[in-house]
Residue, then its C-alpha position, 0 to 999 in steps of 0.5 A: x634542597x635539605x634532602x640533597x644537602x643531607x645526602x651529600x653529608x651522608x655520602x662525605x661522612x661514609x667516604x671519609x670514615x671509609x678512607x680513614x679506616x682503610x689507611x689506618x688498617x693498611x698501616x697496622x696491618x703492614x706493621x703486624x705482618x712485617x713483625x710476623x715475618x721478622x719474628x719467623x726470619x729470627x727463628x730460621x737464622x737461630x735455628x741455622x746458627x744452632x746446627x752450625x754450632x753443633x757442627x763446629x763443635x763436632x768437627x775435627x777440620x780446622x777449615x770447617x771450624x773457622x768457616x763455621x765460626x765465621x757464618x755464626x758470627x755473621x748470623x748473630x749479627x744479622x739476628x741482632x739487627x732483626x731484634x733491633x728492628x722489631x724493638x723500635x717498633x710500636x709494641x703493646x705491652x704483651x709484645x714488650x714482655x715477649x721481647x723481654x722473654x726472648x732477650x733473656x733466652x737468647x743471652x742464656x743460649x749465647x753464653x752456653x754456646x760460648x762455654x762449648x766454644x771455650x771448651x773446644x778451643x781449649x782442647x776439651x772436645x768431649x767436654x764441649x760435646x757434653x755442654x752442647x748436648x746437655x745444655x746448649x741444645x735445651x737452650x736453643x729449643x727454648x729460645x726458639x720456642x719464644x720466638x714461635x710464641x712471638x709469631x703466634x702472638x702476632x698473628x693473633x693480634x693481626x686477626x684480632x686487628x682484621x676483625x676490629x676493622x670489619x666490625x668498624x666497616x660494618x658499623x659505618x654501613x649501618x650508620x649509613x643505613x640508618x641515616x638513609x632510612x631517616x632521610x627516606x621516612x622524612x621524604x615520605x612524611x613530607x610528601x604526605x603533608x604535601x598531598x594532604x595540603x593539596x587534597x583538602x582545598x581540591x575537596x573544598x573547591x568541588x563542594x563549593x562548586x556543587x553547591x553553587x551549581x545547585x543554586x547556592x550563591x552564598x557559599x564561600x571557600x576558607x582562603x585563610x589557609 
């Protein structure tokens, strides 16, 4: 009964621990994967807007300029939603620091883009192109670089957490293995004690029978055990 109870408890422990690890890992990995996808999308939207900004500054077609301006505005709104989605997640200190770095570079890039657009609207196409070449493009590159840093950070976090989960699962298996070994050792020890408790009385009984057969009727067996 004790052995059966021990095995039942062991199986229940291993099952509960595995289920908890599975649930936690799925939730955490889903969040990490979501941040990787959001950061990658953010970088793609930013690069698309950068190309539209350059095209808008270089074009002299009012229709194209208007359409580019609308697209830039819509994409900027999408980027803001992506940024808010990430900021509402449970971020580590390192992730929060990176998000702050991204926000600063984004603000700098938008400020420079607005300067270029104002120069173009004022009729200073040459000045607008100069701003794009000397300030806007470097600002975009720096901004996008911080987004790629965030992607790399999330990918490292995902890999690290996957390794932690693997170690935790290995620990569960190790604990279960040790517990099984202890139970088996207890079974073997119990079996040895049981065999000894049976073997000794049998040996004594055989000796008594042999002495009686030889005519020694005074022989007695110890029945105090």
